[in-house]
Phi, psi and omega in degrees: 000316179293325179296318178296321179296318179297317180296322179297318181292325180290321178296314179301316180296320176296320178296316174303312181296316178299321179293317182295321183282344184268338184258147174208153179247150182237122180286157182290350179261008186231158163256153175232129175251126179266118183251144176231107184057042178083356182258135179288120181270310175200167185240133178252113182255348184253144177291152178143187180270131183224167184239157172210170178276120186295148177070340181252324180248146174228166186240137172242136178254140180225142182287130177262002180279168179287131183248160181242133173243105182260119176296125187290321184232142176300142180258148179265127176230153183250133178274179180294342180270006183067031177256133180279139174228145178261127187237129175246125184222165171221162185231133173257122183218165178208157178275128180245336181230086186297330178295310179293322176302318180291318182290318184290306186240021177056025180072016183268114180298322180300319176296317179297319182294320178299316180294314183295321181297315181293324177302312184293317180299316180299320181294318178296321174306310178299316182291317180291330182290347178260003184226163181272173179300315182298322180296316185284337179277319185218317190299311185236032185297313181296320178296319177299319183292324179289317179297323179289324178297320182291316180293316181297324180296322177304316179285322183292335180295338179290341179245016176081022185240145171252131176272114181278321182199151173233122183234136175268105183284323185210134173228113183212166178286149174300162185301316184294325176286321181298320180300318179291322178294313181297323180294316180294321178295322180293318179298318180296316180295324179293318181300314177299317182298314179297318178299316180295320174299318183293317178297321179295315179298318178297318180294323180296317178297319181295320182293316182295317179300314178298321180293318177298318179295318179295324177296316176299318180296315180299312179297317176300315182290324175298318178295320179295317181294319180297316181294321180296314180295320180298315176300315176299321181292316178296323179298314180296315179299316177301318179296320180296313179300314183299318182291321184289313181283340179294336181287336181211087187295329180294318177295324177298315178297319177301314181300313181296323177297312176305318178299321180291321176297318181296315183290328183286327181240051179294321181248154181299327183273003182291145179221134183230127179249113178218168175289132181298339179272003183294152179298344182298332181259017185303306184286335173295320179292317181296324182292327180290315180294322179296332184289324178296000000 
């Protein structure tokens, strides 16, 4: 009885092992190739549980998602102007024909990446050699990327791969060229700055000269108007004085004498030596007689 149980257990174990070796699952993100002695027997593209012949057939899995090939170092390309530019790019790609992919590169992703990278580089050499630095940096950058995607995709289809996108991350001049360009740009900017300063200084002098001229004109006109007004005022004052004093000449003479006395003895220390019979004392004498 125990021998039968042992044989049954062995049979069950063998069946379990055979079932385990015969079944395999495919993820929704994968393709599965069932190989028999290195030959593709069939392809599983849908997710789920599948079977194979154990020990005779084996399964290879390939990613069906979009993959990225990022160029590790910038590549040097030459433009139509014989100017070198450094280009950093990346490629978005995916496997669309796993059977052809396996046959072409034996399912080796490193080989596929090498071929795709070389295809894009060869295409960029051709595209850059037909364009100027301005075109590749900004003018026709989008057009270059689209043309490269189309050309690279044609070659990639031969190995069962689709090129989804080709992008130029960075396009710049080499360091030795950049230094010369920046130095030339700096010199040009300094020249323009000096020219603008000189023009500004000349314009400032012109403005100052015009302002000084206008100032002199304004002062001269103001002085002229002031003298004119002053002359008119003096004329009117003289006319008023003449009219007022003309009514009583004796009073006018007396008033002028008082003005002379006031001016002559403005300070207490003033001293005047004159002849007592001088006309200067006329009204003082008259004033004395009048007092008597």
